[in-house]
C-alpha positions in Angstrom: -61.9 -13.6 57.8 -63.0 -13.4 54.2 -66.2 -11.3 54.1 -66.9 -12.0 50.4 -70.4 -13.5 50.1 -70.7 -16.7 48.0 -74.1 -17.3 46.3 -75.7 -20.7 46.3 -76.3 -20.2 42.6 -72.5 -20.5 42.1 -72.4 -24.0 43.6 -71.4 -26.7 41.1 -73.2 -29.7 42.7 -76.9 -28.6 42.9 -79.5 -31.3 42.7 -82.4 -31.0 40.2 -84.7 -30.3 43.1 -82.4 -27.5 44.4 -82.2 -26.0 40.9 -86.0 -26.0 40.6 -86.4 -24.4 44.1 -83.8 -21.7 43.3 -85.5 -20.8 40.0 -89.1 -20.7 41.3 -89.9 -17.1 42.4 -86.3 -16.4 43.2 -86.9 -13.1 44.9 -89.7 -14.4 47.2 -89.4 -15.7 50.7 -91.5 -18.6 51.8 -93.0 -19.8 55.0 -93.8 -23.3 56.1 -95.3 -23.5 59.6 -93.3 -21.2 61.8 -90.2 -21.4 59.6 -89.2 -18.6 57.2 -87.3 -19.6 54.0 -84.8 -17.2 52.5 -85.5 -15.9 49.0 -83.4 -18.0 46.6 -81.6 -15.0 45.2 -80.6 -14.0 48.8 -79.1 -17.3 49.8 -75.4 -16.6 50.4 -72.6 -17.6 52.8 -69.2 -16.4 53.9 -66.2 -18.4 52.8 -65.7 -19.6 56.4 -69.3 -20.8 56.9 -69.8 -24.5 56.5 -73.2 -24.2 54.8 -76.0 -22.1 53.5 -78.7 -20.8 55.9 -81.8 -21.9 54.1 -84.6 -21.2 56.6 -84.9 -19.9 60.2 -87.3 -20.0 63.1 -87.3 -17.5 65.8 -87.0 -19.1 69.2 -87.1 -16.0 71.5 -84.4 -14.0 73.4 -82.5 -13.4 70.1 -82.1 -17.1 69.3 -82.9 -18.6 65.9 -82.9 -22.2 64.7 -81.5 -22.4 61.3 -81.8 -25.1 58.6 -78.5 -25.4 56.9 -77.6 -27.1 53.7 -73.9 -28.2 53.7 -72.7 -27.7 50.1 -69.7 -29.9 50.6 -71.6 -33.0 51.9 -75.1 -32.4 50.5 -76.3 -32.9 54.0 -79.0 -30.9 55.9 -79.0 -30.1 59.6 -80.3 -27.5 62.1 -78.4 -25.4 64.6 -79.2 -22.6 67.0 -77.5 -19.3 66.4 -77.9 -15.8 67.9 -78.4 -15.0 71.6 -79.7 -12.4 74.0 -76.4 -10.5 73.9 -73.4 -10.1 71.6 -71.0 -12.4 73.4 -73.5 -15.3 73.3 -74.3 -14.7 69.7 -70.6 -14.5 68.7 -69.8 -17.6 70.7 -72.6 -19.6 69.0 -71.4 -18.4 65.5 -67.8 -19.2 66.2 -68.7 -22.7 67.4 -70.7 -23.2 64.2 -68.0 -22.0 61.9 -65.1 -23.8 63.6 -66.9 -27.1 63.8 -64.9 -29.5 61.6 -67.5 -32.1 61.1 -71.2 -31.1 60.7 -73.6 -34.0 61.2 -76.5 -34.0 58.9 -79.1 -36.1 57.0 -79.8 -36.8 53.4 -83.0 -35.0 52.7 -84.9 -32.8 50.3 -86.4 -29.4 50.5 -89.8 -30.9 50.0 -89.2 -33.2 53.1 -88.1 -30.2 55.2 -91.1 -28.1 54.2 -93.4 -31.0 55.1 -91.7 -31.4 58.4 -91.9 -27.6 59.2 -95.6 -27.5 58.3 -96.1 -29.9 61.2 -94.3 -27.4 63.5 
């Protein structure tokens, strides 16, 4: 597994909205509702990961819901990662990274933030 981290800033196909989001307070995390958004300068992924983890919500027992932006399809989706123990967490991560086709929706950061504020 390649452990080199790839920055979202290096992506070639960033929308104008994404570019604005990444340039506004790039070292500052944000919260909307119970969701915590990663600071733009900290948004990275490993080469084997099918998207960037943009925001997360703690669900309890070591589980987190993540909002993921798939850089290849420009789609957004949520998935649950983590777990109460290492085998469960590793299994969830392996399922996520080995999935060949991630479902998702066309959306914007603004739409997700509005939705999360309703959480």
